[in-house]
Phi, psi and omega in degrees: 000144173305129185274010173296142179279131183239154174253136175244127175269126182242120178257099188207124184268343185277118183299321180296320177293324176297316180297318177301315182295317178303313181295316179297319178293317177301316180294331180289339181056032177265146187282076178226153173241134178261136171239125183257137170240135187268332184198182188296327178296318176299318180296315180299318178296317180297318179297323176296317178296321178297315180298327179274359181078018182274341175228158181267156173299136174284157176283336187201147175239129173252127187234124172276148179273332184268090183234154178283152173075321181213138183288159175301326177295320177295320179292318177302315179300315180296319179296319181289338178272347181286128183295340182274350185235035187292333183239002177296126180297133176241118180253119172283123183232097188212176182275340185291132173249012183294127180306323179295321178295318181295309181300312180299320180299315178292321178297329180274356172108017175291153179272333173199160182234118184236126176279134179296124176293151182265349178250146188299312181300319179291321178303312180299317179297319181294314179300314179298320180293319177300311181297312182299315182293304188287331182253349181252323186253323185284135175257122182248146181297329183289345179299331181291336185254001180286000000 
């Protein structure tokens, strides 16, 4: 994997899931920093900061679908309509295996849909694989402007 340090924006409201992800990323020893947003108000503030140049574009966005106040699908749609994030990879990372959730996520522009594994070893492998693939192997046009 490219040893450049990357930031991953994680839109996830569940503290236990945030803790799992932090631990899995730490164990992967990959050069990434996680920034968590809990709900749509946090996201709106973050998007305002991004527009003002106060925060940097993330290399990757991980999005849970089960969020308070606004669904993950609504957030995905808003992210894809934002002019500052047209090519940032958005990975839906959630527990739902419902065909409608998967189809809708792809129709709204997610780059991949990954079901959260329920066992710890697989969870760690999946997080490491997402990071390695999207930040190590995939070449994105926005890398030229970062």
